[in-house]
N, C-alpha and C positions, 0 to 999 in steps of 0.2 A: 746797426742799419744794412740793411743790405746793401749790394755795389750792383750795377747794372752790370750782366755779362754781356761783353761784345764779341757779336759773332764775325766766326772771321773769312764769313763770305759776304761780296757783295751784298747789297741790298737791294731786296725790289721797286722794280721801276713801277709807274704807271702804263695800264694795260689794258686790253680788252677782256672780252668775256670769249670764253672755248666755242667755235663754232664747229658744227660737223659739217665736213664737205663731202666727204662719200660714209656709206656706213662703214665705222670703223677707223675711219679718217677722218681726225681734228686738226683746227687749225688754230693758233692765239697769239691776238699779232700784241706788241708791248716797246715801250721807249727803252733806246740807248745811247750812253752818252760814252762817249771815247773821245783819243785824242788822235788824231792823222796826222801827217805831213804838217806835225809842230804846230795844226791847227784842232778847235773845240768845237766836239759834233755831235748832235741829239736827233736821233730821224730813231725810224722807225723796225724792228726786224718782227722776224715773226719764227715761232715753235709747231712743229708737226708732229701729233700724236696718231700712233697707229695703235691700235685694238687687238690685240690675238688672243682670243677666248676673254678670260680675265685677266692676260698681263698688257702693262700698256709700254710701248717704247717711244722713248719724246728722241725729234731729231732735231740742230739747230736751239738750244734749252735755250729758255727765256724764266728767271724767278716770276714766280707768282705770290702775290701777296695770300692774305691766309686764307679771304674768301674764296678766292681763286684753287687756292691749293686744295678745300673742300669740295668744290666743284670737281677736279683731277680726280681727289680719292674717290668722286661716284662713276667716272668713268673704269674703275678696275685698279687695278694695284702694278704701278709703276716698276717693272724688274729690267730695266735696259736704257743704255743713255750714247747715243751715236753724234760722234762726230764728226760731220764731214768737213768744212774746214780752217784752213791756219787762222783767219782772223775772227770765227767766231769760238767760243765753249767759256766766254764770262761764266754763266752759271753752269756749269756740268758738275764742281765739286759740291755743290747744293743739292741737286738730287744724289749725287751719288751718296753724299755722306747719311739724306733724312732716309733713304730705302733701301740704302743697301746695294745699290743696282748693282749691274755687271755696266764695262764699260769700253768701248768701239770707237776706235778710230783708223780716219784713211790714213794708209802706209803714208810714214814720213814725219808725220806731226810728232811733237815730242809732248811727252806727257809725263805726270808726276810718277814715280815709282810704287807712290802708295794707291793708286790708283789703279794699279794693274791693266790699264789699260791691254784689250785685244786689238787686234791688227784686223780690220775689214779687207778682205781683197776678193776676189772671185772666184774663187775656189775654197773656199773656208763656210762651213755652216752658217751662216748668218742670224741673228734675232729672230727676223720674221720670214717666217716661210716662205713665201710667194716676191720675195728682193732678191734680186741682185747689186752689183756694184758697179757702176761706170768710173774708172778713175782719168782724170787727166794725164796722160804721159808727158806732154814736154811743157807744162806749165813750170814756172819757177818755185811757187807754191803749191804745197802739198794739199789736193781738191777733190770731192771724189761726188758722184751723184748717185741716189739711191733710186731703180727701176722696180715700183711693186706692178705684177703682172695681173691687173684685178682692173676691168671700168673703163677696158681700153687701153691701158696703160697707164699707169699717175708715173712723173718726176719729180723727187721731192731731193731738193737743189738748195747750194749755201750761199754761194757770192758771184759764183758765176753765170748761172742762169736768172735774171732779176726782172718783174713787173711790175713795176712802181708806175701808177699813171700820172699820179697828185701826187704831194702831200697830205697829211695827213694830220692828226690832232696831236700824233709823241714827234712834231718837228719844232723845235727851235726857230722863231722868223731870221736869223744869220745862218745855219743850216739848209732853210729853205731855201734862200737867196743861190744862194753858194751851189748849191745841186742842182738847182735850177740851171742855170750857166754851162752844169759841165756836162747835159743833157743826161742824167738820170732818170728824168721823168720821161720814159719814151716804151714805149710797150713790148714785152720780149724782148727784152734788154739783154746783151752782155755788161757785165756789172763795169762801171767806166775804169775806179778805182781797183777791181779785182783784174782787171785788162794791163793796164797800166804794171800791176805787180807782178803776173803771172806771166807776161809775155808768151802768152801760149801759141801755136802755130795751127797751122789749117787741119792738118789732120787730124787732131784729138776731134773739133766739129763735124767735119766727116762720120768718122767712127761715132758720133753721138745722133748724127742725123739716123743712122745706121737701126737706133731701135722706135722699137714698137710702140707709139706713148699718142694720148691723145690730151693728157694734161701734166699743169706743170705747178708743183707748188714751192713756191722761190722762198728763200730766206727772208728776202726784202718785195716789197709791193705783194699785189691780189691775185689771188690763184687763177691761172690761164686756165678756161674749159673748154673740153671739145676741138679748138680750135689750134693747141700748141703746139704740135707739130709742124704744120703751115707757116705760123706766124717765126717760132723761131729759126726755119732752115729758111728765111724768107734773110731774118736778120746774118745771118752765119754766111748767104751767100752776098751779102750787102758788104760784112766786113775783112772775111777772107776768102771772096770767090772761091766757096767750096760746095 
């Protein structure tokens, strides 16, 4: 009798369909279950997918189920995985193993040596032709933001920039109540838990405001389109007087 093979990777959790936000830029939202501050949490998170010809680059990975993977494979071939933030990365190893993809991480992030991670920086050849990296310099935890020079400028963020307008179907009741009281459901927000852990200084957000962008695709929350620079600048002014 055959024994079931135990996967070394965390299982796929509930998620939605892949949606095209811009030409060759896609997002999919799914659930995340974790322990933070000794408490159990269940909330939503987003993966961004950038297509470059037939190549697919995954940012802030979310493991998809079999039907989701089939949908992903119809878009192209996964060649690269990018990890921008210290608090993400749960599903990176699954995609690296499945597709034998290259791994890129924000400098300062610890990575399994077997994954042969390549550090992202402002001078290296990034896996997306029109992308550049913004890196927080004053943060206690490594965090980066990708800038795509297309469609008026698109930022792809991890935890620092969030746009949760309301809890969605991927939240459990306890987490929904807890995060409502912590101010998570705020448009164009700086992530409250990230802000507490990272303790960034105003100078980082002054540099971020200098970037040319109209849209932000966050690791958490809905895409913020067209007015992202104005809305996030107002948040930075409110929080950091910059």
